[in-house]
C-alpha positions in Angstrom: 76.7 58.6 31.6 73.6 56.4 30.9 74.4 56.2 27.2 77.9 54.9 28.1 76.5 52.3 30.4 74.0 51.1 27.8 76.7 51.0 25.2 79.0 49.1 27.5 76.3 46.6 28.3 75.5 46.2 24.6 79.1 45.6 23.7 79.5 43.2 26.6 76.5 41.2 25.5 77.7 41.2 21.9 81.2 40.0 23.1 79.7 37.2 25.1 77.5 36.2 22.1 80.5 36.3 19.8 82.5 34.0 22.2 79.5 31.6 22.4 79.4 31.5 18.6 83.1 30.8 18.4 82.8 28.0 20.9 79.9 26.5 18.9 82.0 26.7 15.7 84.9 25.0 17.4 82.5 22.4 18.8 81.1 21.6 15.3 84.7 21.0 14.1 85.3 18.6 16.9 82.0 16.8 16.2 82.7 16.6 12.4 86.5 16.1 12.3 88.6 16.3 15.4 87.2 13.4 17.4 88.4 10.1 16.0 86.2 8.4 15.1 84.1 11.5 14.3 80.9 11.9 16.3 79.0 12.3 13.1 79.7 8.7 12.1 77.5 7.4 14.9 75.1 10.2 15.8 72.4 12.1 14.0 72.6 15.9 14.4 70.9 17.8 11.6 72.9 21.0 12.1 76.0 19.1 11.3 74.4 17.1 8.5 75.1 13.9 10.4 72.9 10.9 10.0 74.6 8.2 12.0 72.4 5.5 13.4 74.7 3.7 15.8 74.4 6.1 18.7 71.4 8.2 19.9 69.8 10.8 17.7 71.1 14.0 19.4 68.3 16.1 17.9 65.8 14.0 19.7 67.8 13.4 22.9 68.7 17.1 23.3 71.4 16.4 25.9 72.7 19.1 28.3 76.3 20.3 28.2 77.0 18.2 31.3 75.6 15.0 29.7 77.6 15.5 26.6 80.8 16.3 28.6 80.3 13.1 30.7 79.6 10.9 27.7 82.5 12.3 25.7 85.0 12.0 28.6 84.1 8.6 29.8 82.1 6.9 27.0 78.6 5.4 27.2 77.6 1.9 26.1 79.3 1.3 22.8 80.6 4.9 22.6 84.3 5.0 23.4 85.8 7.5 25.9 87.5 10.5 24.3 88.9 11.9 27.6 92.4 10.9 26.6 92.3 12.0 23.0 90.5 15.3 23.1 91.5 18.4 25.2 89.3 19.8 27.9 88.7 22.8 25.6 87.6 20.5 22.7 85.3 18.6 25.1 83.8 21.9 26.4 83.4 23.1 22.8 81.6 20.0 21.5 79.4 19.9 24.6 78.4 23.6 24.1 77.8 23.0 20.4 75.5 19.9 20.8 73.6 21.3 23.8 73.1 24.7 22.2 72.0 23.3 18.8 69.5 20.8 20.3 68.2 23.1 23.1 69.6 20.8 25.7 70.8 23.6 28.0 73.8 23.9 30.4 
């Protein structure tokens, strides 16, 4: 019985980790390609190989998922809003990706 519980917990954790990895992969695609213009044109993010100098350096800023979601949806400063051109799932994915890569948190 205990073995089954431990195995169930292990598989549950692995499944959650796999989903997070998939979400991050989707977010990287949004960052590099799906958003138009691509986030990588304006922002530096080393994991994506992006060296843009128009917007903030995301490696240094380390924004939270909430900060990324808000910025992507509504725009900030010169950054355009993407709330009408990206789906909620794409926004969630790119927010997860940027925050997880930079250590920005939820």
